[in-house]
C-alpha positions as CSV (number, residue, x, y, z in Angstrom):
1,M,-107.1,-133.1,-6.2
2,L,-109.8,-130.7,-4.6
3,I,-108.5,-129.0,-1.6
4,A,-110.7,-127.8,0.7
5,V,-109.6,-124.9,2.6
6,A,-110.5,-123.8,6.2
7,G,-110.0,-120.4,7.2
8,A,-109.8,-119.7,3.1
9,T,-110.4,-115.7,3.9
10,G,-107.6,-115.1,6.5
11,A,-104.0,-114.1,6.2
12,V,-102.6,-118.0,5.9
13,G,-105.8,-119.0,4.2
14,V,-105.6,-116.5,1.5
15,R,-101.5,-117.9,0.6
16,V,-102.7,-121.6,1.0
17,I,-105.1,-121.4,-2.0
18,R,-102.7,-119.1,-4.2
19,Q,-100.5,-122.5,-3.4
20,A,-102.5,-125.1,-4.1
21,E,-103.9,-123.2,-7.4
22,L,-100.5,-122.3,-8.7
23,A,-99.6,-126.7,-8.0
24,G,-102.6,-127.6,-10.3
25,H,-104.8,-128.1,-7.5
26,E,-108.8,-127.4,-7.0
27,T,-110.1,-125.2,-4.1
28,L,-112.9,-125.1,-2.0
29,P,-112.8,-122.0,-0.2
30,I,-114.5,-122.3,3.3
31,A,-115.0,-118.9,5.4
32,R,-118.0,-117.5,7.1
33,S,-118.0,-115.0,4.3
34,L,-118.1,-117.1,2.2
35,G,-121.7,-118.9,3.3
36,I,-120.0,-121.6,5.1
37,D,-119.9,-121.6,9.1
38,L,-117.8,-124.0,11.1
39,L,-119.5,-123.2,14.2
40,S,-123.0,-124.0,13.1
41,G,-121.9,-126.0,10.2
42,E,-124.2,-124.6,8.2
43,G,-123.3,-124.7,4.7
44,L,-120.5,-126.9,5.4
45,R,-120.1,-129.9,2.9
46,L,-117.0,-131.7,1.6
47,D,-118.4,-134.4,-1.4
48,G,-115.7,-134.6,-3.8
49,V,-113.2,-133.3,-1.5
50,D,-109.5,-135.0,-1.0
51,A,-108.1,-133.2,1.4
52,V,-108.4,-130.5,3.9
53,I,-106.4,-128.0,5.1
54,D,-107.4,-126.2,8.3
55,V,-106.4,-122.9,9.0
56,S,-109.2,-121.6,10.7
57,G,-108.7,-119.4,13.5
58,V,-110.8,-116.8,16.4
59,T,-109.5,-113.7,17.6
60,A,-109.0,-114.3,21.0
61,T,-106.8,-114.5,23.8
62,S,-109.1,-116.4,26.3
63,A,-108.5,-119.6,26.8
64,R,-112.4,-120.5,27.1
65,K,-113.3,-118.7,24.0
66,S,-110.3,-119.9,21.8
67,V,-111.1,-123.7,23.6
68,A,-114.8,-123.2,22.5
69,F,-114.2,-122.2,19.3
70,F,-111.3,-124.7,18.0
71,T,-113.6,-128.0,20.2
72,R,-116.6,-126.9,17.3
73,A,-115.2,-125.7,14.4
74,T,-112.8,-129.2,14.4
75,Q,-115.6,-131.5,15.7
76,N,-117.8,-130.2,12.4
77,L,-115.1,-130.1,9.9
78,L,-114.7,-134.1,10.8
79,R,-117.7,-135.5,11.0
80,A,-117.9,-133.5,7.0
81,A,-114.7,-134.9,6.6
82,R,-115.7,-138.6,7.6
83,E,-119.4,-138.5,5.9
84,A,-117.3,-137.2,2.4
85,E,-114.6,-139.9,2.8
86,V,-111.6,-137.0,2.5
87,K,-108.2,-138.9,2.9
88,H,-106.3,-136.5,4.4
89,Y,-107.0,-133.6,6.9
90,V,-103.9,-130.7,7.3
91,P,-104.6,-128.6,10.4
92,L,-102.2,-126.2,11.0
93,S,-100.8,-125.8,14.7
94,I,-98.2,-123.8,16.5
95,V,-95.1,-125.0,17.7
96,G,-95.1,-124.9,21.9
97,A,-98.8,-124.9,21.6
98,T,-99.4,-128.4,23.7
99,K,-96.3,-127.9,26.3
100,A,-97.9,-124.4,27.1
101,P,-101.7,-124.5,26.7
102,H,-102.2,-121.3,27.7
103,G,-104.5,-118.7,26.0
104,Y,-104.7,-118.9,22.2
105,Y,-102.8,-122.3,22.9
106,A,-105.1,-123.6,24.6
107,G,-107.3,-124.1,21.7
108,K,-104.7,-125.5,19.7
109,A,-104.1,-128.5,22.0
110,R,-107.4,-129.1,21.7
111,Q,-107.7,-128.8,17.9
112,E,-104.8,-131.3,18.0
113,E,-106.4,-134.1,20.6
114,L,-109.4,-134.2,18.7
115,V,-107.9,-134.7,15.0
116,A,-105.4,-137.0,16.6
117,A,-108.5,-138.9,18.2
118,G,-110.7,-138.9,15.0
119,S,-110.7,-141.3,12.2
120,V,-109.9,-139.4,9.3
121,P,-106.3,-139.7,8.3
122,W,-104.4,-136.7,9.4
123,T,-101.0,-135.1,9.4
124,V,-100.2,-131.7,12.2
125,L,-98.3,-129.0,11.0
126,R,-96.6,-127.1,13.8
127,A,-95.2,-124.1,12.6
128,T,-93.4,-121.3,14.5
129,Q,-94.4,-117.6,15.3
130,F,-94.6,-115.9,11.5
131,F,-92.6,-112.9,10.7
132,E,-95.6,-111.2,9.6
133,F,-96.8,-111.2,13.5
134,A,-94.2,-108.8,14.6
135,E,-95.8,-105.9,12.8
136,Q,-99.4,-107.0,13.2
137,Y,-99.1,-107.2,17.3
138,A,-97.2,-104.1,17.8
139,V,-98.5,-101.8,19.9
140,K,-97.7,-98.0,19.0
141,T,-97.1,-96.2,22.3
142,G,-95.9,-92.8,20.6
143,P,-93.0,-92.8,18.3
144,W,-92.1,-96.6,20.1
145,R,-93.4,-100.3,19.6
146,A,-93.8,-102.8,21.8
147,L,-94.1,-106.0,21.8
148,P,-93.7,-109.4,24.3
149,E,-90.5,-110.6,25.0
150,M,-90.6,-114.1,23.3
151,R,-87.6,-116.5,22.0
152,C,-88.3,-118.2,19.0
153,Q,-87.3,-119.1,15.2
154,P,-90.0,-117.5,12.3
155,V,-91.1,-118.4,9.6
156,A,-92.6,-116.5,6.8
157,A,-96.4,-117.5,6.4
158,E,-96.1,-118.0,2.7
159,T,-93.5,-120.9,3.3
160,V,-95.8,-122.3,5.6
161,A,-98.7,-122.4,3.4
162,E,-96.8,-123.7,0.4
163,R,-95.7,-126.6,3.0
164,L,-99.2,-127.5,4.3
165,V,-100.4,-128.2,0.3
166,E,-97.1,-130.1,-0.1
167,L,-98.3,-132.1,3.0
168,A,-102.1,-132.9,2.0
169,S,-101.5,-134.2,-1.4
170,E,-99.0,-137.0,0.0
171,F,-100.3,-139.6,2.6
172,S,-101.3,-139.4,5.8
173,Q,-98.2,-139.5,8.5
174,R,-100.6,-139.7,11.3
175,Q,-98.6,-137.3,13.4
176,A,-97.2,-133.9,13.9
177,L,-94.6,-132.5,11.8
178,E,-92.8,-129.1,12.6
179,T,-91.3,-126.4,10.5
180,A,-89.6,-123.1,11.1
181,G,-87.6,-120.3,10.2
182,P,-83.9,-120.8,9.6
183,D,-82.8,-117.9,12.3
184,R,-83.7,-117.5,16.0
185,M,-84.3,-114.5,17.3
186,S,-87.1,-112.6,19.3
187,M,-90.4,-110.8,17.5
188,A,-88.7,-107.4,18.8
189,D,-85.9,-108.7,16.2
190,V,-88.4,-109.4,13.3
191,L,-90.0,-106.2,13.8
192,R,-86.4,-104.2,13.7
193,T,-85.5,-105.5,10.6
194,R,-88.7,-105.2,8.8
195,L,-88.2,-101.6,10.2
196,A,-85.2,-101.0,9.1
197,A,-86.0,-102.2,5.7
198,K,-88.5,-100.3,5.3
199,G,-86.0,-97.4,6.1
200,E,-87.9,-96.4,9.3
201,S,-86.3,-95.5,12.2
202,R,-88.1,-96.4,15.3
203,R,-87.1,-98.0,18.9
204,V,-88.7,-101.2,19.3
205,V,-89.4,-102.9,23.4
206,E,-89.6,-105.9,24.5
207,L,-92.2,-106.6,27.3
208,A,-92.0,-109.5,30.1
209,L,-95.6,-110.7,29.8
210,P,-96.7,-112.0,33.1
211,G,-98.0,-115.9,33.7
212,A,-97.5,-119.3,32.7
213,F,-97.7,-117.8,29.5
214,G,-95.4,-115.5,29.7
215,R,-93.1,-117.8,30.8
216,A,-93.3,-119.9,28.0
217,L,-92.5,-116.7,25.7
218,R,-89.3,-116.5,27.3
219,D,-87.9,-120.0,28.3
220,G,-87.5,-121.4,24.8
221,T,-91.0,-123.2,24.8
222,L,-91.8,-122.2,21.2
223,I,-88.1,-123.0,19.8
224,P,-88.8,-126.0,17.6
225,S,-87.0,-129.6,17.6
226,S,-84.5,-130.7,16.2
227,K,-86.5,-132.7,13.9
228,A,-88.4,-129.8,12.5
229,L,-88.0,-128.7,8.4
230,I,-86.1,-125.4,8.1
231,A,-87.5,-123.3,5.6
232,G,-86.2,-120.0,4.3
233,P,-86.3,-116.8,3.5
234,S,-84.4,-115.9,6.2
235,C,-86.1,-113.0,8.1
236,A,-83.8,-110.1,6.4
237,E,-84.5,-111.5,2.6
238,W,-87.9,-111.7,4.0
239,A,-88.3,-108.0,5.3
240,R,-86.7,-107.0,2.3
241,A,-89.1,-108.3,-0.1
């Protein structure tokens, strides 16, 4: 089947492309750098596409900017999918986004609303935080590394990419599903595990973010439900690899 991947050049997108091709699918990468603009709709054509995996994103912590991006991008993708009679639309969302629609999460919550209200058959995959985020978002303060205090059940980005491809090739379930890693832990512990695997000795500290979003990070809002698909590797296995 032909799978279009929105956000194909991003950290998750490149993994989705790889997993789709490993599974024997053809792919249509969608990214601004490839001449396809989700915000303007320029170059966005889905003729012959069987399924769309949407892992597009925006670098923004502002709720206003995040909502604006996901509203415009999702509307354009849904329009193109309707016109091409795409059989399945699979966007990546975040566990806890609809319960704590603050900052970036507000855009993901809006994306879910638009997809669920649309006419294109869909399945939303809500994933927990990625292991990869620990190093990516750690703030360097001298010899220390700082991360927000966060209770979660992180998962490997490659695992999520594989699951997205599996869902895209199945019938639409018209529901939001969840996936998570096997261990409940803080992102600070993920970073400690990764640094230890690399033989680095640095102190990792946690900072309690203020406001409603900070509380959501700490109070278990990002913990998946009991129905979530639990998939490895564990954090220790991922860190060693």
